[in-house]
C-alpha positions in Angstrom: 203.5 160.9 94.4 204.2 157.6 93.9 204.6 154.9 97.0 207.8 153.8 97.6 207.3 150.3 99.4 210.6 148.3 100.0 211.3 144.7 98.4 210.0 142.1 100.0 212.6 139.8 102.1 212.5 137.1 99.5 213.7 139.5 97.4 216.4 140.5 99.5 217.5 137.5 100.5 217.8 136.4 96.8 220.0 139.3 96.2 222.2 138.4 99.1 223.0 135.2 97.8 224.2 136.6 94.2 226.0 139.4 95.5 227.5 138.9 99.3 230.2 141.5 98.3 227.9 144.1 97.8 225.6 143.8 100.5 225.7 144.9 104.0 225.5 142.7 106.6 224.2 144.9 109.5 220.2 145.1 107.5 217.7 144.0 109.9 215.4 142.3 107.2 211.8 142.4 107.8 210.1 138.5 108.2 209.0 136.8 105.4 205.3 137.1 103.9 203.5 134.1 104.5 200.2 133.2 102.3 198.0 133.9 105.1 199.6 136.7 106.4 198.0 140.3 106.7 200.6 142.5 106.0 201.3 144.3 102.8 203.0 144.1 99.9 205.3 146.6 98.4 204.4 147.5 94.8 208.3 146.8 93.4 207.6 143.1 93.9 204.6 143.6 91.2 207.1 146.3 89.4 209.8 143.9 89.0 207.4 141.1 88.3 205.9 143.6 85.2 209.3 144.3 84.0 210.4 140.5 83.9 207.1 139.4 82.1 207.5 142.8 79.5 211.0 141.6 79.2 209.9 137.7 78.0 207.2 139.3 76.2 210.1 141.4 74.2 212.3 138.8 73.7 209.7 136.5 72.6 208.6 135.8 68.8 205.8 138.2 68.9 208.3 141.5 69.6 208.7 142.0 66.1 208.5 145.4 65.3 205.3 146.6 63.5 206.6 148.5 60.6 209.3 149.9 63.4 205.6 151.4 65.2 206.5 152.2 68.9 204.0 153.2 71.6 204.0 156.7 72.4 203.3 156.2 75.6 206.7 156.9 77.4 206.3 155.0 80.4 205.2 151.8 78.4 207.3 148.7 79.3 207.0 147.2 76.1 206.9 149.9 73.6 207.7 148.3 70.3 204.3 147.4 68.4 204.2 143.7 67.8 203.8 142.4 64.5 200.0 140.9 65.0 199.5 144.3 67.5 197.6 147.2 65.9 198.3 150.9 66.9 195.4 152.1 69.0 194.5 156.1 68.7 195.1 157.9 72.4 194.6 160.8 73.7 196.3 163.8 72.1 197.0 162.3 68.7 199.1 159.6 70.5 199.5 156.2 68.9 199.2 153.3 71.5 200.2 149.5 71.9 197.2 147.6 72.7 198.2 147.1 76.7 198.7 150.9 77.2 195.3 151.6 75.2 193.6 149.0 77.3 194.9 150.8 80.6 194.2 154.2 79.6 190.2 153.3 78.6 189.9 151.5 81.8 190.9 154.9 83.6 188.7 157.1 81.5 185.8 154.5 82.4 186.5 154.9 86.2 187.0 158.7 85.9 183.7 159.2 84.1 181.6 156.9 86.8 183.6 158.6 90.0 182.7 162.2 88.2 186.4 163.1 88.5 189.0 164.1 86.4 191.2 161.3 84.8 194.9 160.8 86.2 197.9 159.9 84.2 198.3 156.3 86.3 197.6 154.9 83.0 200.9 155.4 82.2 202.4 153.5 84.3 202.2 149.6 83.8 203.2 148.8 87.4 201.7 151.9 88.8 200.6 152.0 92.5 196.7 153.9 92.5 196.5 156.9 94.7 194.6 156.7 97.8 191.4 158.7 95.9 191.9 156.3 93.3 191.6 153.2 95.6 188.6 155.1 98.0 186.3 155.9 94.7 186.9 152.5 93.1 186.3 150.8 96.9 182.8 152.9 97.1 181.6 152.0 93.6 182.0 148.1 94.6 179.2 147.0 96.9 181.7 144.3 98.5 185.0 144.3 99.0 187.0 142.5 95.9 188.8 140.6 98.4 188.5 139.6 102.2 191.2 140.2 104.7 191.8 137.1 107.2 190.5 139.8 110.3 190.5 138.8 113.5 187.0 137.8 114.8 186.2 141.4 116.4 187.1 142.8 112.9 184.9 140.7 111.1 181.6 141.4 113.2 182.4 145.1 113.1 181.3 146.2 109.7 183.6 149.4 110.2 186.9 147.8 109.8 186.3 146.9 106.4 184.7 149.9 104.9 187.6 151.7 103.7 191.3 150.7 103.2 193.8 151.3 105.6 195.8 154.4 105.3 198.5 154.7 103.1 202.0 155.8 104.1 204.6 157.4 102.0 208.2 156.8 103.3 211.0 158.9 102.5 214.5 157.8 101.0 215.7 157.4 104.8 213.5 155.5 106.1 214.5 151.9 105.2 212.1 149.5 107.0 208.8 150.7 107.6 206.4 149.2 109.6 204.4 146.6 107.2 201.1 147.1 109.3 200.7 150.8 107.2 200.4 148.9 104.0 197.5 149.4 102.4 195.3 146.4 102.8 194.4 146.0 99.4 197.6 145.4 98.1 198.6 142.5 100.7 195.2 141.1 99.7 195.9 141.2 95.5 199.3 140.0 96.6 198.3 137.0 98.4 195.8 136.2 95.8 198.3 136.4 93.1 200.7 134.5 94.9 198.5 131.9 95.5 197.7 131.4 91.3 199.5 128.7 89.3 202.7 130.0 87.5 201.1 131.6 83.6 202.4 128.7 81.9 200.1 125.9 83.8 196.9 128.7 83.5 195.1 127.5 80.5 193.6 130.5 77.9 190.3 129.9 79.1 191.1 130.6 82.3 192.9 133.8 82.0 190.2 134.7 79.9 187.7 134.4 83.0 190.3 135.9 84.9 190.9 139.1 82.4 186.7 139.2 82.5 186.0 138.9 86.4 189.0 142.3 86.5 187.9 144.8 83.7 184.2 143.3 83.2 185.0 142.3 79.3 187.3 139.7 77.8 190.4 139.9 75.7 188.5 139.4 72.7 186.0 141.9 72.9 188.3 144.2 74.1 190.4 143.4 70.8 187.1 143.5 69.0 185.4 147.0 70.3 188.8 148.8 71.4 188.5 148.2 74.8 185.8 149.3 77.6 182.6 151.2 76.4 182.9 155.0 76.0 179.6 157.0 76.5 177.6 153.5 76.6 178.5 152.5 73.1 181.3 151.1 71.5 183.8 152.8 68.9 181.2 152.7 65.7 184.4 152.8 63.5 185.5 149.2 65.1 181.9 148.1 65.9 180.7 149.0 62.5 183.5 147.1 60.8 183.0 143.8 62.3 179.1 143.8 61.1 180.3 142.8 57.6 183.3 140.4 58.0 184.4 137.7 55.9 182.4 134.7 57.4 179.3 136.5 57.8 179.2 137.8 54.4 180.2 134.5 53.0 177.0 133.3 54.8 174.7 135.7 53.5 176.0 135.5 49.8 175.8 131.4 50.2 172.1 131.3 51.5 171.2 134.0 48.9 172.5 131.7 46.1 170.7 129.1 47.5 167.4 130.8 47.7 167.8 131.6 43.8 168.9 128.0 42.8 165.8 126.7 44.8 163.7 129.4 42.9 164.7 128.7 39.3 164.1 124.7 40.6 160.5 125.3 41.4 160.1 127.7 38.9 161.0 125.4 36.4 159.2 122.5 37.9 156.0 124.6 37.8 156.4 125.6 34.1 156.9 121.8 33.3 154.2 120.5 35.6 151.4 123.2 33.6 153.1 122.5 30.2 151.0 120.3 28.5 153.1 117.6 26.2 153.1 117.7 22.8 150.3 115.5 20.8 151.7 112.6 19.1 149.9 109.6 17.6 151.8 106.2 18.4 150.1 103.6 16.2 149.3 100.3 17.8 150.4 96.8 16.6 147.6 95.0 18.8 145.5 92.3 16.5 143.1 89.7 16.7 145.1 86.0 17.1 142.4 84.1 18.2 141.0 81.5 14.9 137.6 81.2 16.4 137.3 84.7 16.4 137.9 84.8 12.6 135.1 81.9 12.0 132.4 83.9 14.4 133.0 87.1 12.2 134.7 89.3 14.7 137.5 89.3 12.9 138.9 89.2 9.2 141.7 89.2 7.2 140.1 90.6 4.0 141.0 94.1 2.7 139.4 97.0 4.1 139.1 98.3 0.5 136.3 95.9 0.0 133.1 97.4 1.3 130.8 95.5 -0.2 131.1 92.5 1.2 127.2 91.6 3.5 123.6 91.3 2.6 123.4 94.7 1.4 121.6 97.7 3.0 119.4 95.5 5.0 116.0 96.6 6.9 115.5 99.6 9.5 113.8 97.1 11.8 114.3 96.2 15.4 114.4 92.5 16.6 114.8 92.1 20.4 118.0 89.3 20.9 118.7 87.9 24.1 120.2 84.8 26.1 123.2 83.6 25.0 125.5 84.8 21.7 123.6 81.2 19.4 120.5 83.3 19.7 122.1 86.7 17.9 122.0 86.6 14.0 125.1 85.3 12.7 128.0 87.3 10.1 125.9 85.9 6.9 123.1 88.7 8.1 125.0 91.5 8.5 124.9 94.5 6.1 127.9 95.9 3.9 130.2 98.3 5.2 129.4 100.8 2.4 125.6 100.8 3.2 126.0 101.1 6.6 128.4 104.0 6.4 125.5 105.5 4.2 122.8 104.9 6.4 124.0 106.3 9.3 126.0 109.2 7.5 122.9 111.7 8.5 124.0 110.7 12.1 127.7 111.7 11.7 126.6 114.8 10.6 124.0 116.2 13.2 124.7 113.8 16.3 126.7 116.7 18.3 123.5 119.1 17.5 121.0 116.8 18.8 123.0 115.7 21.7 123.9 119.3 22.8 127.4 118.8 22.7 128.5 121.7 20.8 129.0 122.1 16.9 128.0 119.3 14.7 130.9 117.4 12.7 132.3 119.3 9.8 132.9 116.8 6.6 136.7 116.8 7.5 136.0 115.3 10.8 133.8 113.0 9.2 136.3 112.0 6.6 138.8 111.6 9.4 136.6 109.4 11.2 136.1 107.3 7.9 139.9 106.6 7.5 140.5 106.2 10.9 137.9 103.4 11.1 139.6 101.7 7.8 143.2 102.3 8.9 142.3 100.9 12.7 140.5 97.7 11.0 143.4 97.2 8.9 145.8 97.1 11.5 144.0 95.0 14.2 142.1 92.5 12.3 138.7 93.7 13.5 135.9 93.6 11.2 135.2 97.3 10.2 131.5 96.7 10.5 132.0 95.9 14.4 134.0 99.2 14.5 131.6 101.3 13.1 129.2 100.1 15.3 130.5 100.4 18.6 131.0 104.2 17.5 127.4 104.6 16.9 126.5 102.8 19.8 128.7 104.6 22.3 128.5 108.2 21.1 126.4 108.8 17.7 129.8 109.6 16.0 129.7 112.8 17.9 133.6 113.8 18.9 132.3 116.2 21.4 130.8 113.6 23.7 131.8 113.9 27.1 133.4 111.2 29.4 132.1 109.1 31.5 132.5 107.0 34.3 132.0 103.4 35.1 130.8 101.7 38.0 134.4 100.5 39.0 135.3 104.5 38.7 137.0 103.9 35.4 137.1 107.6 33.1 135.6 106.3 29.7 136.4 109.3 26.9 135.9 109.8 23.1 134.5 108.2 20.5 134.2 104.4 21.5 134.3 105.7 25.5 137.5 103.8 25.5 139.2 102.5 29.1 140.5 105.7 30.2 141.7 106.3 26.7 142.9 109.9 24.9 139.9 112.6 24.3 139.4 115.2 21.2 141.6 117.9 20.6 140.2 120.6 18.5 144.2 121.9 17.6 145.2 118.3 16.8 141.6 117.2 15.2 143.0 114.6 12.5 145.6 112.7 15.2 143.3 112.8 18.3 140.3 111.1 15.9 142.7 108.5 15.6 143.8 107.8 19.0 140.2 107.9 20.0 139.3 104.8 17.6 142.4 103.4 18.3 142.1 103.4 22.0 138.3 101.4 21.5 139.8 98.9 19.0 143.4 98.0 20.2 142.7 99.0 24.0 144.9 101.4 26.3 147.7 100.7 28.8 145.1 100.7 31.3 142.4 98.2 29.7 140.9 96.4 27.2 139.5 97.4 23.8 137.9 94.9 20.9 141.4 93.2 20.2 141.5 92.0 23.5 137.9 91.0 24.1 138.0 88.6 20.8 140.7 87.1 21.4 139.3 86.2 24.7 135.8 85.3 24.0 136.1 85.1 20.3 132.5 85.6 19.3 131.9 88.8 18.4 128.1 89.4 20.9 130.5 88.1 23.7 133.3 90.2 23.1 131.0 93.6 22.8 129.5 92.1 26.3 133.0 92.4 27.9 133.7 95.2 26.1 130.6 97.3 27.9 130.7 95.5 31.4 133.9 94.3 31.3 132.5 89.9 32.1 129.9 87.9 30.8 127.1 87.4 33.5 126.9 83.7 35.1 123.4 83.0 33.4 125.2 83.3 29.9 122.3 86.1 28.8 123.9 88.8 27.2 121.4 91.2 27.3 121.3 91.0 31.1 122.6 94.4 32.4 125.5 93.1 34.1 126.6 96.2 35.8 126.6 98.2 32.3 123.6 98.4 29.6 120.9 95.7 29.3 120.4 96.4 25.5 124.0 97.3 24.6 124.3 93.6 22.5 121.2 93.8 20.9 121.5 97.1 19.9 124.8 96.7 18.1 123.2 93.1 16.5 120.4 95.0 15.1 122.9 98.0 13.5 124.9 95.0 12.0 121.4 93.9 10.1 120.4 97.4 9.3 118.7 99.2 11.9 118.8 103.0 12.3 115.8 105.1 13.1 113.1 102.2 13.5 111.7 101.9 17.5 113.5 100.2 19.5 111.6 96.8 21.5 114.2 96.2 23.8 112.9 96.6 27.3 114.3 100.2 28.7 116.0 101.0 25.9 116.2 104.6 25.0 116.3 104.8 21.3 
């Protein structure tokens, strides 16, 4: 049975002003309620407010029918489903609006927590809960939601707030019931509701917080998960459908695309770095331009095809030369390129085996060395006898000779142990031999070759000292160690005059 509470005094007075002809004048109205009055609030006041709000919602732009669907709750205050709402499954196959579905869910949860059967109170929008429902909700809460402004004696008496005031039901004949018999909770709820600002002045965030305080879940969760939880779990269908929404799908797909692109870039960089560049021979144009170098014999403008220029084969003897450049033999005592090549041909054939660097040179490799000497001598104007003597002095004509490291940390590879130049490439034998001789003769981008030293020092023996140690000692003695090989220059001088196998007399020479 519903509780029929009288309308408040303000309602009667407003009605009296609007329709004096239909309102009797001999009615004894109850005194008005104040904000701090402990008397209860009739439910008709809440019902009328709820009806006005429902009417406002129905008249608003949101009340456009959702394909003509209506709520299956016969007591719904706004049965038409708005365009932005959805039909929610209710009991017995009913389709409810979001407001009725919410009340249904909350009532089912309360019934389950109180271990009692469900009532139909959820069907009434402005319902007044029965006495059993009020008592159960009060028992579930550890403290009352609202504390009444009780007297000092009641405040110190815990029994006065444990249970609500008895609920009294009036018949239709009772016009003015006693206000002290209204439920305490209803009065306190009215006072709190009356103290809040109007709806238009409340922020969306404030409404959300109040919704969460009343039901334990905010409005977003209600529409997302279908209201209150059932059996400790959300509606599986609605919950799982939100696990793969559009925003999350875009984020996951975007991350996957970025990962694939990054992996492709890393793989491409790794392949590029590990792949050796193609072997390419680019001839150098560096030449000797110091006139004094041509006078001293280090450089020549004569054709390289004239291999007979010199004193012939010379003698296989060794003379120790030291001091300044004037103590070394002049170009008039040098053997011819043809005789010098022929006398050292066995060295080119078997040097790799003698030194333990691998297989000996093939005839093709020996011919490539000969062609490279002639080609680079013609391009650089360096005398081909000096290039040949440097190759024999550095590696005995073995292209497989390993790289060495100078005292300054410079890497010296190749036939002429050039300044950080190229090494022998068995897949590109001919071109790599040309590159090794070019690096030693015309220099590299990292250091000097014979051309640079002849342009600086002009004299071939000073140029050989600079090529081996990088500088000439202050004493001027070209046989001084100077951080490199002490016998380097005197060995070159003897090779130019015909030395091949004779015992060396240079102190500390290993030949």
